[in-house]
TORKEPA-807340 format. One line per 8 residues: for each residue x, y, z of N, C-alpha, C. Coordinates in pm, whole numbers, plus 32768, in hexadecimal, padded with zeros to 4 digits. Each point is the difference from the previous one (the first is absolute). Example, Ala and Ser with C-alpha at 12.3 -4.5 7.8 and 13.67 -1.06 7.14 Angstrom:
residues 2
8527 7DC7 830C 7FA7 8077 8000 805A 8078 8000 ~ 7FDD 8069 7FB8 8052 8077 8006 7FB3 806D 8049
end
This chain:
residues 233
9307 E706 CA13 7FCF 804E 8071 8072 8052 803A ~ 7FED 8081 8008 8067 805A 8034 7FD9 8034 808A ~ 805F 8002 805B 7FEB 803B 8085 8055 807F 8009 ~ 7FBE 8072 8002 8044 8081 8011 7FF2 8029 8092 ~ 806E 7FFF 8049 7FFD 801B 808F 8034 808D 801A ~ 7FB3 804C 804D 8020 808D 8018 8009 801C 8096 ~ 804B 8069 801F 801D 8022 808C 7F8E 804D 803F ~ 7F92 7FC1 8017 7F90 8041 8043 7F8D 801F 7FA2
7F8B 801E 8038 7F88 8017 7FAF 800A 8073 7F9F ~ 803F 806F 8028 8007 8073 7FA6 8054 7FE1 7F85 ~ 8071 7FBD 8013 8053 7FDA 7F8E 7FB5 7F9F 7FA6 ~ 7FB3 7FA6 803D 7FB1 7FA0 7FB4 7F9B 8048 7FA7 ~ 7FB1 8059 803B 7F95 803F 7FB2 8039 8060 7F98 ~ 8072 803F 801C 803C 8057 7F9B 802F 7FAF 7F88 ~ 8038 7F89 801A 8029 7FA8 7F91 7F87 7FD1 7FB1 ~ 7F96 7FDE 8046 7F85 7FD6 7FBD 7FCA 806F 7FA8
7FF8 8078 8035 7FC9 8070 7FB3 8055 801F 7F86 ~ 8084 7FF7 800F 8059 801A 7F8E 7FEB 7F97 7F94 ~ 7FF2 7F82 8029 7FEB 7F95 7F9E 7F79 8010 7FBA ~ 7F9A 8026 804D 7F7B 8013 7FC4 8001 8073 7F9E ~ 8044 806C 8022 8009 8071 7FA4 8045 7FD7 7F7E ~ 8067 7FAC 800A 8046 7FD1 7F88 7FA0 7FB3 7FA5 ~ 7FAF 7FA7 803B 7FA3 7FB0 7FB1 7F98 8059 7FBD ~ 7FCB 8060 804B 7F9A 805A 7FCA 8038 8051 7F8C
8075 8037 8012 803C 8050 7F95 801C 7FAA 7F84 ~ 802F 7F87 8015 801F 7FA7 7F90 7F82 7FDE 7FB1 ~ 7F95 7FDE 8046 7F83 7FDF 7FBB 7FC9 8078 7FB4 ~ 8006 8074 803E 7FCE 8079 7FBF 8054 8024 7F87 ~ 8082 7FE6 8007 8057 801A 7F8D 7FDE 7FA4 7F8B ~ 7FC7 7F8C 8020 7FD5 7FA2 7F97 7F76 8024 7FCA ~ 7FC3 8069 8036 7F7C 8029 7FD3 7F8E 7FB7 8044 ~ 801D 7FBF 8072 7F9A 7FB7 8049 7FDC 8048 8082
7F87 7FEA 802E 7FDB 802A 8087 801C 7F8B 805D ~ 8060 800C 8059 8021 7F8F 8058 7F90 7FE2 8061 ~ 7FFC 7F83 802C 7F9C 7FD5 8062 8048 7FC6 807A ~ 7FD3 802B 8074 8041 7FD8 807E 7F94 7FD3 8061 ~ 8019 7F8F 8040 7FA7 7FCD 8068 803A 8027 8088 ~ 7FB0 8046 804E 802C 8033 8082 7FE1 7F9D 8070 ~ 804A 800B 806B 7FE7 7FB5 8079 7FE6 8061 8073 ~ 7FC4 7FCF 806A 7FED 8051 8077 806B 7FE1 8067
7FED 8036 8077 805D 7FE3 806C 805C 8074 8021 ~ 8043 7FF3 8070 8053 806D 8036 8073 8023 7FA5 ~ 804A 7F9C 7FD0 8078 801E 7FB2 7FD9 8037 7F77 ~ 7F91 7FD1 7FC7 7FD4 8036 7F80 7FD6 8092 800F ~ 7FB5 801D 8068 7FD7 808A 8017 8079 805A 8013 ~ 8063 7FCF 8046 807C 804D 8013 8042 801E 7F7A ~ 7FFF 7F9E 7FA8 8038 8016 7F7B 7FAF 8068 7FB3 ~ 7F7C 7FF2 8003 7FAB 805D 7FB6 8013 8090 8032
8010 800F 8081 8012 8086 8039 8083 803F 7FD1 ~ 8062 7FB0 7FDB 8084 8033 7FD9 8013 8004 7F68 ~ 7F96 7FE5 7FB4 800D 8005 7F6E 801D 808E 7FD2 ~ 8064 800C 7FAC 802A 8081 7FCA 7FA4 8026 7F8C ~ 7FB9 806F 8009 7FA4 8025 7F94 8046 8017 7F7A ~ 8081 801E 8004 8049 801E 7F86 804B 7F88 7FC6 ~ 7FF8 7F8C 8043 804D 7F8C 7FD4 7FC4 7FBE 7F84 ~ 7F7E 8011 7FEC 7FBC 7FC4 7F8C 7F7B 8046 7FEF
7FBD 7FE5 7F91 7F79 8035 7FED 7F9E 7F9E 803F ~ 7FED 800E 8081 7FAA 7FA3 804B 7F6E 800D 7FD8 ~ 7FDB 806F 7FC1 7F74 8013 7FD8 7FDC 7FAC 7F87 ~ 8064 7FD0 7FB5 7FE8 7FAF 7F89 8024 7F6E 801E ~ 7FC6 7FCD 806C 8010 7F74 802A 7F76 7FCD 8026 ~ 7FE1 7F86 7FD8 7F85 7FC1 802F 801E 7FB6 8082 ~ 7FBB 8028 806B 8018 7FCB 8086 7F91 7F9F 8026 ~ 8026 7F88 8026 7FA3 7F9A 802E 8029 7FD5 808E
7FB4 7FA5 8039 8022 7FCA 8084 7FFE 7F68 7FFB ~ 8057 7FC2 8051 8003 7F6F 8008 7F93 7FC8 8058 ~ 7FD6 804E 8062 7F92 7FD6 8056 7FC6 807B 8044 ~ 7F8D 7FEC 803E 7FBE 806F 8044 7FA6 7FC9 806E ~ 7FF0 804E 8069 7FA1 7FDF 8069 7F75 8027 7FCF ~ 7FA2 7FA3 8009 7F78 801B 7FCE 7FB2 8045 806F ~ 8012 8084 8003 7FC5 8056 8066 7FCA 807D 7FBA ~ 7FCF 805D 804E 7FCC 807D 7FC7 806F 804D 7FB9
7FD9 804D 7F9C 8060 8047 7FAF 8055 8064 804B ~ 7FCA 8038 806D 804C 8063 804C 8047 7FC3 8078 ~ 8004 7F7D 800A 803F 7FBF 8072 8098 8011 7FFE ~ 8038 8016 8075 8091 800A 800B 8044 7F7B 7FE4 ~ 7FB5 7F94 7FFE 8039 7F7D 7FE1 801C 7FED 7F6C ~ 7FC9 8055 7FAC 800F 7FEE 7F6F 808F 801C 7FD4 ~ 803C 7FA1 7FB7 8082 8019 7FC2 7FF8 8076 7FA0 ~ 7F8E 800D 7FBE 7FED 8071 7FA5 8010 8084 804A
7FC2 800C 8073 8008 807E 804B 8090 801E 8027 ~ 8049 7F9A 802C 808C 8015 8026 8052 8032 7F8A ~ 7FE8 7FC6 7F8B 804A 802A 7F89 7FDA 808C 7FD4 ~ 7F7F 8020 8007 7FD5 8087 7FDC 8041 8068 805B ~ 7FFE 7FE6 8081 8035 8062 805F 8097 800C 7FF8 ~ 8044 7F94 7FDC 8092 8003 8001 803D 802E 7F7C ~ 7FBB 7FE5 7F8E 803E 8030 7F84 7FA0 801F 7F8E ~ 7F92 7FBA 7FF1 7FAC 8016 7F8A 7FC9 808E 7FFA
7FCE 8031 8071 7FCC 8089 8003 8072 8065 7FF7 ~ 806A 7FE5 8048 8072 805D 8002 803E 8012 7F76 ~ 8001 7F97 7FB0 803E 8005 7F7C 7F9A 8017 7F91 ~ 7F85 8025 8024 7F98 8023 7F9F 7FE8 7F94 7F98 ~ 7FFA 7F85 802D 7FE0 7F93 7FA5 7F6C 8009 7FDC ~ 7FDE 8004 7F7F 7F73 800E 7FD9 7FAF 7F83 8023 ~ 7F80 8015 801A 7FA9 7F93 802B 7FFC 7F8D 7F9A ~ 800A 8022 7F80 7FF6 7F96 7F9D 8077 7FA0 8003
806A 8027 8046 8075 7FA8 800E 7FFC 7FB0 8083 ~ 7F9E 8016 8054 7FF7 7FBE 8082 7F92 7F95 7FF8 ~ 8029 7F83 8006 7FA4 7F90 7FEF 7FF1 7FB9 8087 ~ 7FA6 8037 8052 7FEE 7FCE 8088 7F99 7F90 8004 ~ 800F 7FA8 8061 7F9B 7F99 8018 7F7D 8040 802B ~ 7F8E 7FC0 7FE1 7F81 802E 8038 8001 7FFB 8098 ~ 7FAF 8056 803B 7FEC 7FFF 8091 7F75 7FCA 801E ~ 7FE0 7FF6 807F 7F7A 7FD2 8027 7F96 8067 7FDF
8027 807B 7FDF 7F9F 806A 7FE4 7FB2 7FE7 7F7E ~ 8036 7FAC 7FA8 7FC2 7FEF 7F7E 7F8B 7FA0 7FFC ~ 7FE4 7FC0 806F 7F8F 7FA4 8005 801B 7F76 7FC7 ~ 807D 7FE4 7FDB 8022 7F7C 7FCC 8026 7FA3 8072 ~ 7FE6 7F80 7FED 8038 7F9E 805C 8096 7FF8 7FE8 ~ 8047 7FBF 805B 8091 7FF4 7FF0 8022 7FB3 7F80 ~ 7FB5 7F96 7FE4 801A 7FB3 7F86 7FE5 8053 7F83 ~ 7F95 804F 8002 7FE2 8057 7F8E 806A 806C 7FF1
8030 8035 806F 806A 8066 7FFA 8080 7FC6 7FC6 ~ 801E 7F83 8022 8076 7FBE 7FC8 7FF5 7FF5 7F69 ~ 7F8C 7FD7 7FD0 7FEB 7FF3 7F6F 8005 8089 7FBB ~ 7FCC 8066 8044 8003 8087 7FC7 808F 8030 7FF0 ~ 8055 7FE2 8061 808C 802B 7FF5 8048 7FB2 7F93 ~ 7FE0 7F82 7FF4 803E 7FAF 7F97 7FE7 803D 7F77 ~ 7F8B 803F 7FF0 7FDA 8039 7F7E 8053 807A 7FDA ~ 8040 8041 8061 804E 8079 7FE0 8096 7FE4 7FF5
8029 7F85 801A 808F 7FE0 7FF9 802F 7FFF 7F6F ~ 807C 8027 7FE8 8033 8003 7F76 8019 7F73 7FCB ~ 7FFE 7FF2 7F7E 8022 7F7F 7FC3 8097 7FF1 7FEE ~ 8046 806F 7FED 8092 7FFC 7FF5 803D 7FEA 808A ~ 8079 7FCB 8006 8041 7FEC 8082 8015 8085 8048 ~ 7FF9 7FFB 8084 8028 8074 804F 8096 8018 7FED ~ 8028 807C 8012 8090 801C 8000 8040 7FD9 8085 ~ 7FBA 801F 806D 8033 7FDE 8085 7F8B 7FD8 8059
8011 7F94 804A 7FA7 7FDE 806E 804F 800F 8081 ~ 7FD3 805B 8057 803C 8013 8082 7FB5 7FAD 8067 ~ 804A 7FBB 8055 7FC2 7FAC 8066 804A 800E 8085 ~ 7FB3 800B 806A 8037 7FED 8084 7FF9 7F6D 8024 ~ 8040 7FDB 806A 7FFE 7F75 8030 7FE4 8003 8096 ~ 7F9E 7FB0 802B 7FE0 7FFA 808D 805D 7FA2 804B ~ 8000 8006 8084 8051 7FA3 804F 7FE0 7F6E 7FE5 ~ 7F86 7FE6 7FD1 7FD8 7F77 7FDF 801D 7FDE 7F6F
803F 805D 7FB7 8022 7FE8 7F74 7F93 8022 7F9C ~ 7F92 803D 802E 7F95 8020 7FA1 8026 8076 7FA8 ~ 7FC6 8002 7F8A 800C 8072 7FA4 7F74 8026 7FD4 ~ 7FEC 8081 7FE1 7F79 8033 7FE4 7FA7 7FCE 8070 ~ 7F8D 7FC4 7FE0 7FAF 7FBF 8068 7FF5 7F6B 7FE4 ~ 8073 7FC7 7FDD 800D 7F71 7FEA 804B 7FC6 8078 ~ 7FB6 7FBA 8056 8034 7FD5 8081 801F 7F6B 8002 ~ 8062 7FD7 8050 8022 7F72 8009 7F86 7FAA 8021
7FF1 7F94 7FB5 7F95 7FA2 801B 7F78 8024 7FC8 ~ 7FF2 8076 7FC1 7F7E 802C 7FCF 7FE7 7FCC 7F72 ~ 7F80 7FEA 7FE3 7FDA 7FC8 7F7E 8026 805B 7F8C ~ 8007 8084 8018 801E 805F 7F94 808A 7FE7 7FC2 ~ 8058 7FBC 8048 8085 7FE1 7FCB 7FF8 7FA4 7F86 ~ 7F93 7FB7 7FF4 7FF3 7F9D 7F96 7FAB 8032 7F8C ~ 7FD4 807D 8005 7FAA 8036 7F97 804F 8010 7F7E ~ 7FC9 7FC9 7F94 8042 800C 7F7E 7FA7 803F 7F96
7F80 8017 8020 7FA1 8034 7F9C 7FDE 8091 801B ~ 7FD6 8020 8078 7FD3 8088 801E 8079 805C 8018 ~ 8007 8071 7FBB 8070 805D 8015 7FFF 8042 8089 ~ 7F87 8017 8034 7FEF 8045 8080 7F9D 7FAF 8052 ~ 801D 7FEF 8080 7FA6 7FB6 8057 7FEC 804D 8082 ~ 7F97 7FDB 8047 7FE7 803A 8083 8032 7FA1 806C ~ 8024 803A 8071 802E 7FB6 8076 7FA5 802A 8073 ~ 7FBD 7FA1 803C 7F9D 8021 8067 8037 7FF9 808E
806A 7FB5 8014 802E 7FE7 8088 8097 8013 800C ~ 802E 8071 7FD0 808E 801F 8008 8033 7FF6 8090 ~ 8074 7FC3 8015 8039 7FFB 8087 802F 8088 8031 ~ 800B 8060 7FA5 801F 808A 8026 7F82 8054 7FF1 ~ 7FE3 8054 8061 7F8B 8057 7FF1 801B 806D 7F99 ~ 7F95 8033 7FC1 7F78 7FCE 8004 7FF3 7F7D 7FB4 ~ 7F9C 7FAE 801F 7FFA 7F78 7FC9 7FD6 7FF7 7F6F ~ 7FB7 8063 7FCE 7FCD 7FFA 7F76 805C 804B 7FA2
8032 7FB9 7F9A 8063 803A 7FA6 7FE7 7FD4 7F71 ~ 803F 8046 7FA4 8003 7FDC 7F73 8093 7FF4 7FD8 ~ 8021 7F9F 7FAC 808D 7FEE 7FDD 8010 7FCA 7F73 ~ 8069 802C 7FBD 802A 7FC0 7F84 8032 7F74 8021 ~ 7FF0 7FA5 7FA3 8030 7F77 8012 8087 7FEF 7FBA ~ 803F 7F8F 8017 8086 7FEB 7FC9 8009 8012 7F68 ~ 7F9F 7FCE 7FB0 800E 8012 7F70 800A 8093 7FD6 ~ 7FBC 8058 8047 8005 808E 7FDE 807B 8042 803D
801E 7FE1 807D 8077 8039 803E 807E 7FDE 7FB1 ~ 8001 7F89 7FC4 8076 7FD5 7FB6 7FFC 8028 7F6C ~ 7F96 8047 7FD8 7FF9 8034 7F77 8041 808A 7FFF ~ 8082 7FFF 801A 804A 807D 8014 8090 7FEE 7FD3 ~ 8038 806C 7FD0 808D 7FFC 7FDA 8059 7FF6 807B ~ 7FDA 8049 8068 8055 8007 8077 7FAC 7FEE 807D ~ 802E 7FAA 8058 7FC5 7FF2 8085 8067 8032 8064 ~ 7FD8 8063 804E 8058 8038 8066 7FC0 7FEE 8088
8042 7FB6 8056 7FD0 7FEA 8088 804C 805E 805C ~ 7FB6 8049 8050 8039 806D 8050 7FEA 7FDD 8093 ~ 806F 7FE8 8049 7FF4 7FC8 8086 8062 8044 805E ~ 7FCD 8029 8073 8052 8044 8064 7FE4 7FC6 8089 ~ 8068 7FF3 8050 7FEE 7FDD 808D 8021 7F70 8021 ~ 8031 7FED 8079 802A 7F7C 802E 7F8A 7F9F 8008 ~ 7F88 8037 8017 7F8B 7FAA 800A 7FDD 7FB8 7F7F ~ 8038 802D 7F90 7FE7 7FC1 7F7F 8074 7FA5 7FD4
806B 7FFC 804F 807A 7FBB 7FD5 7FE9 7F6B 7FE9 ~ 7FB3 7FC0 8056 7FE9 7F71 7FEF 7FB2 7FE5 7F80 ~ 7F9B 8052 7FE3 7FB2 7FED 7F86 8057 8012 7F84 ~ 8059 8062 8003 805B 8017 7F8F 8059 7F86 7FEB ~ 8036 7FCC 806C 8059 7F8B 7FF5 7FB5 7F86 7FCF ~ 7F85 7FEE 802E 7FB2 7F8B 7FD5 7FDD 800B 7F6B ~ 7FDF 8078 7FD3 7FE4 8012 7F71 807E 7FE8 7FAE ~ 8071 8032 802F 807E 7FEC 7FB8 8025 7F6D 7FF8
7FD7 7FB3 8065 801B 7F70 8001 7FA0 7FB2 7FA7 ~ 7F9B 8045 7FCB 7FA2 7FBF 7FA6 7F9C 7FA6 8043 ~ 7FD8 8024 807A 7F9B 7FAF 8045 7F7C 8001 7FB3 ~ 7FAB 7F9D 8014 7F84 7FF5 7FB0 7FAA 807E 8007 ~ 7FC0 801D 7F90 7FAA 8076 7FF7 7F8E 7FFA 8065 ~ 7FD0 7F88 801D 7F92 7FF2 8060 8029 802A 808C ~ 8082 7FFD 801C 8033 8028 8084 803B 808C 7FFD ~ 803E 8025 7F91 803E 8085 7FF0 7FD5 8036 7F78
7F8E 8043 7FFA 7FCE 802F 7F7D 8063 8056 7FB2 ~ 8059 8047 8043 8061 8055 7FBA 8057 7FAF 7FA0 ~ 800B 7F7E 8017 804C 7FAA 7FA5 7FC0 7FFC 7F75 ~ 7F7F 801A 7FF8 7FB6 7FEB 7F84 7FFA 8076 7FA3 ~ 8040 8070 801F 7FF8 8075 7FA9 8084 8015 7FB7 ~ 7FF4 8028 7F82 8078 8017 7FB0 7FDD 8052 7F86 ~ 8060 804C 7FD0 7FF0 804B 7F85 803B 7FB4 7F8B ~ 7FD5 8023 7F88 8035 7FBC 7F8A 808E 802F 7FDF
8022 8079 802A 8086 8035 7FE8 8054 8006 807F ~ 7FBF 8018 8071 804D 8018 807A 7FAA 7FE4 807A ~ 803D 7FBF 8062 7FC6 7FF4 8085 8069 8036 8061 ~ 7FDC 8069 8046 8065 804B 804D 7FCA 801F 808B ~ 8052 7FE5 8062 7FDC 801D 808B 804B 807C 802E ~ 7FB6 8064 802B 8039 8078 803E 7FF7 7FEC 8098 ~ 8073 7FF0 8041 8004 7FDE 808D 8057 8063 804C ~ 7FDF 8015 807F 8062 8041 8056 804E 7F92 804A
8067 8028 8048 8058 7F9C 803D 7FB6 7FA8 8065 ~ 7F9D 8039 8045 7FB4 7FB0 8060 7FAF 7F93 7FB9 ~ 7FBB 8024 7F94 7FB0 7F9F 7FB7 8057 7F93 7FC0 ~ 807B 8022 7FE0 805B 7FA1 7FBF 8054 7FB1 8063 ~ 7FE9 8014 8081 805C 7FCC 8065 8003 7F68 800A ~ 7F9B 7FB9 7FCD 8000 7F6E 8007 801F 7FBE 7F79 ~ 8025 8051 7F9B 802A 7FC6 7F82 808A 7FBF 8010 ~ 801A 7F95 7FB5 8086 7FC3 8007 806C 8064 7FDB
806F 7FF7 8041 806F 805D 7FE4 8038 7FE7 7F74
end
């Protein structure tokens, strides 16, 4: 597990974007279309807004999401909408490369929508899974104490009573999140420092879900100095 500590949010997201561009270029040089799992949240959106259109061929990447709010397709709560507005539309990513979760507009129940998303996930490992971390240590929509933490069969599940609004969500489970070459956790701000320290200490997954995610090649934390402030010296 690597902790990359940067002097503020802008330095953090620039380092993240540079690393992501390196992975994309490397996969494309191997003749593969890279696959990346996106996260929502303030720091992720900040990173997406600062992505350099010339750093890589972002249009030849398969983009997925780790979780989504199960709301209407045009809702501002959708992680998909945030990503489209911050970089997917700006960088002319074709629709066939954008693999968004179903919304409530499709007439599916949350459980049916979860199964529908599971059907579009790749069988090969993701190249990168991006994850934010909440103050309570949650990742995607896997929250401390929730039954979804123990799911080992279903790749995608619904969450009906999320402690963060909106309450209805869809999320990848640990077996799928960990089917990745690289897991990158992106965390900014003093309010996340305790969760970062608890994950670094290896506290139980049931209490700090961020402890349970890892890549097969790399698990890397992109932190600013505030988020890293409670790590051991």
